[in-house]
ROMI-57896 format. One record per residue (C-alpha): x, y, z. Coordinates in steps of 0.25 Angstrom, whole numbers, plus 5000, padded with zeros to 4 digits. Example, Ala and Ser with C-alpha at 12.3 -4.5 7.8 and 13.67 -1.06 7.14 Angstrom:
<torlums>
- 5049/4982/5031 .
- 5055/4996/5029 .
</torlums>
This chain:
<torlums>
- 4284/5043/5013 .
- 4294/5035/5021 .
- 4309/5037/5021 .
- 4310/5023/5016 .
- 4301/5025/5004 .
- 4308/5038/5001 .
- 4322/5031/5001 .
- 4316/5020/4992 .
- 4311/5031/4982 .
- 4324/5038/4982 .
- 4331/5025/4979 .
- 4322/5021/4968 .
- 4324/5035/4962 .
- 4339/5033/4963 .
- 4339/5019/4957 .
- 4330/5024/4945 .
- 4339/5036/4942 .
- 4351/5027/4942 .
- 4344/5017/4933 .
- 4341/5028/4924 .
- 4355/5033/4923 .
- 4360/5019/4920 .
- 4349/5017/4910 .
- 4353/5030/4903 .
- 4367/5025/4902 .
- 4363/5012/4896 .
- 4354/5018/4886 .
- 4364/5028/4882 .
- 4374/5017/4879 .
- 4364/5009/4872 .
- 4360/5021/4863 .
- 4375/5024/4859 .
- 4377/5009/4855 .
- 4364/5009/4848 .
- 4367/5021/4840 .
- 4381/5016/4836 .
- 4376/5003/4833 .
- 4365/5008/4824 .
- 4373/5018/4816 .
- 4385/5007/4815 .
- 4375/4997/4809 .
- 4371/5007/4799 .
- 4385/5010/4796 .
- 4388/4996/4793 .
- 4377/4995/4784 .
- 4385/5003/4774 .
- 4399/5000/4778 .
- 4405/4985/4779 .
- 4409/4982/4793 .
- 4420/4974/4787 .
- 4426/4986/4780 .
- 4423/4994/4793 .
- 4433/4986/4800 .
- 4443/4982/4789 .
- 4444/4994/4780 .
- 4457/5001/4785 .
- 4452/5015/4780 .
- 4442/5024/4787 .
- 4438/5036/4778 .
- 4423/5037/4779 .
- 4424/5052/4777 .
- 4431/5051/4764 .
- 4427/5049/4750 .
- 4433/5035/4750 .
- 4426/5030/4762 .
- 4432/5019/4771 .
- 4426/5014/4784 .
- 4437/5006/4790 .
- 4437/5008/4805 .
- 4450/5002/4808 .
- 4458/5014/4805 .
- 4450/5022/4816 .
- 4451/5010/4826 .
- 4466/5009/4823 .
- 4468/5024/4827 .
- 4459/5022/4839 .
- 4467/5010/4844 .
- 4480/5017/4841 .
- 4478/5029/4849 .
- 4471/5021/4860 .
- 4484/5012/4861 .
- 4493/5024/4861 .
- 4485/5030/4872 .
- 4485/5017/4881 .
- 4500/5016/4879 .
- 4501/5030/4886 .
- 4490/5028/4896 .
- 4491/5014/4901 .
- 4506/5014/4905 .
- 4506/5028/4911 .
- 4492/5025/4918 .
- 4496/5012/4924 .
- 4509/5018/4929 .
- 4502/5030/4934 .
- 4492/5021/4942 .
- 4503/5013/4948 .
- 4511/5025/4953 .
- 4498/5031/4958 .
- 4494/5018/4965 .
- 4507/5013/4970 .
- 4517/5024/4971 .
- 4511/5038/4972 .
- 4508/5043/4986 .
- 4494/5046/4989 .
- 4496/5061/4988 .
- 4503/5060/4974 .
- 4492/5050/4969 .
- 4481/5060/4973 .
- 4488/5071/4964 .
- 4493/5062/4953 .
- 4480/5055/4950 .
- 4471/5067/4948 .
- 4482/5073/4939 .
- 4482/5061/4930 .
- 4467/5061/4930 .
- 4467/5075/4925 .
- 4472/5070/4912 .
- 4458/5064/4910 .
- 4451/5077/4911 .
- 4458/5084/4900 .
- 4449/5086/4888 .
- 4453/5077/4877 .
- 4454/5088/4866 .
- 4465/5094/4875 .
- 4472/5080/4874 .
- 4470/5080/4859 .
- 4476/5094/4856 .
- 4487/5090/4866 .
- 4490/5078/4857 .
- 4490/5086/4844 .
- 4497/5098/4848 .
- 4507/5093/4859 .
- 4509/5078/4859 .
- 4510/5077/4843 .
- 4520/5088/4841 .
- 4528/5082/4853 .
- 4528/5068/4847 .
- 4532/5074/4833 .
- 4544/5079/4839 .
- 4548/5064/4842 .
- 4541/5058/4831 .
- 4542/5067/4818 .
- 4534/5058/4810 .
- 4522/5059/4819 .
- 4510/5065/4812 .
- 4503/5077/4817 .
- 4491/5069/4820 .
- 4494/5055/4825 .
- 4489/5044/4835 .
- 4501/5045/4844 .
- 4499/5059/4850 .
- 4484/5057/4853 .
- 4487/5043/4858 .
- 4497/5048/4869 .
- 4488/5059/4873 .
- 4476/5050/4874 .
- 4485/5041/4883 .
- 4487/5053/4892 .
- 4472/5056/4892 .
- 4468/5042/4897 .
- 4480/5040/4906 .
- 4472/5045/4918 .
- 4461/5034/4915 .
- 4472/5023/4915 .
- 4479/5029/4927 .
- 4467/5032/4936 .
- 4460/5019/4934 .
- 4472/5010/4935 .
- 4476/5017/4948 .
- 4462/5015/4954 .
- 4463/5000/4950 .
- 4477/4999/4956 .
- 4472/5006/4969 .
- 4461/4996/4970 .
- 4471/4984/4971 .
- 4470/4978/4985 .
- 4482/4983/4994 .
- 4484/4968/4999 .
- 4489/4964/4985 .
- 4500/4975/4986 .
- 4503/4972/5000 .
- 4505/4958/4997 .
- 4515/4961/4985 .
- 4523/4971/4994 .
- 4524/4960/5005 .
- 4530/4951/4994 .
- 4541/4962/4992 .
- 4535/4968/4979 .
- 4539/4982/4976 .
- 4529/4993/4974 .
- 4531/4992/4958 .
- 4529/4977/4959 .
- 4517/4979/4967 .
- 4511/4989/4957 .
- 4514/4981/4945 .
- 4512/4967/4949 .
- 4501/4968/4959 .
- 4493/4981/4958 .
- 4493/4982/4943 .
- 4488/4967/4941 .
- 4478/4969/4952 .
- 4473/4981/4945 .
- 4474/4977/4931 .
- 4459/4976/4929 .
- 4457/4991/4933 .
- 4469/4995/4924 .
- 4464/4987/4912 .
- 4451/4994/4914 .
- 4458/5008/4914 .
- 4466/5004/4902 .
- 4453/5000/4894 .
- 4446/5013/4899 .
- 4458/5021/4894 .
- 4458/5014/4880 .
- 4443/5016/4879 .
- 4445/5031/4882 .
- 4456/5032/4872 .
- 4448/5025/4861 .
- 4436/5034/4863 .
- 4445/5047/4864 .
- 4442/5057/4853 .
- 4448/5071/4854 .
- 4462/5067/4856 .
- 4462/5058/4843 .
- 4453/5068/4835 .
- 4463/5079/4838 .
- 4477/5073/4837 .
- 4476/5059/4830 .
- 4472/5065/4816 .
- 4459/5059/4812 .
- 4465/5050/4801 .
- 4461/5036/4801 .
- 4473/5027/4800 .
- 4474/5012/4801 .
- 4488/5013/4808 .
- 4495/5010/4821 .
- 4505/5021/4818 .
- 4503/5032/4829 .
- 4510/5043/4822 .
- 4499/5045/4811 .
- 4485/5051/4812 .
- 4474/5041/4816 .
- 4459/5043/4819 .
- 4451/5036/4830 .
- 4437/5032/4830 .
- 4433/5043/4839 .
- 4440/5053/4831 .
- 4433/5049/4819 .
- 4419/5049/4826 .
- 4422/5064/4830 .
- 4427/5067/4816 .
- 4414/5063/4809 .
- 4405/5068/4820 .
- 4410/5082/4819 .
- 4411/5082/4804 .
- 4401/5084/4792 .
- 4397/5069/4791 .
- 4382/5068/4788 .
- 4374/5060/4798 .
- 4370/5047/4792 .
- 4381/5045/4782 .
- 4390/5033/4782 .
- 4401/5043/4787 .
- 4393/5047/4799 .
- 4390/5032/4802 .
- 4405/5029/4803 .
- 4404/5037/4817 .
- 4395/5026/4823 .
- 4403/5014/4816 .
- 4416/5020/4822 .
- 4409/5023/4836 .
- 4403/5008/4836 .
- 4417/5003/4833 .
- 4423/5011/4844 .
- 4412/5007/4854 .
- 4414/4992/4851 .
- 4429/4994/4852 .
- 4428/5000/4866 .
- 4418/4990/4870 .
- 4427/4978/4867 .
- 4438/4985/4874 .
- 4430/4987/4887 .
- 4425/4973/4886 .
- 4439/4968/4885 .
- 4442/4977/4897 .
- 4431/4971/4906 .
- 4436/4957/4902 .
- 4450/4960/4906 .
- 4446/4967/4918 .
- 4438/4955/4923 .
- 4449/4945/4920 .
- 4460/4953/4927 .
- 4451/4955/4939 .
- 4449/4941/4940 .
- 4463/4938/4939 .
- 4468/4947/4950 .
- 4455/4945/4959 .
</torlums>
């Protein structure tokens, strides 16, 4: 067998292996969507889709059953919003410091330290929110409930901070040096260059980082399951207990709910709602990313 023929066989094997890996990924995604879709359709044959999105109460595990997903959506969005209020400004400012102000040696130390936060188990964050952050907040806000949306939202913001900071810093680092040099030539200060040149030029990457962080916050389970209270409330008050979609799925999955019952099928209906919610979010991210990329091209 000639060397050329051996190379051709090797290349064909590698190509086949890569194609198999891609196919497995696609089939897995299709399988997840199919299971969610099948069970969700089965659920809506018993429960009105109008009631599902308009009923303000979510009590499928009680005698007086209500199947209004809005209370879970409200809790999910509230905690994600609090988390982004913490992570977005801190992450972007950290990225600006690392990219524009920090010496290379400091950057090499600070960036890995920030990224360590992403490696801490979420169950640790959950008990940190429950046993430390909540009592600390209660010393300033006596009316704060023992289980609430504020503490897990703040801790979740700390958890996703490395994602915002690292991805934003990478986007800023990729900005062409000629743009910054032109601004400096016009007499701009370092802060003006950072905020008026670098951030707008890197906006598509920053927005992608923000959307990924939101998706991570929406899909987080352990922090909210431990510290938020697992009480569905259609409220925007961060000082009362709430429940998110992911926390409800865990609650039912680990309980004594019989398979095939309407209570069990709520897992798939809630999961499909979460899937559609994150899908829309990511589609909006792609649209905004392309729009700003064209604007600053």
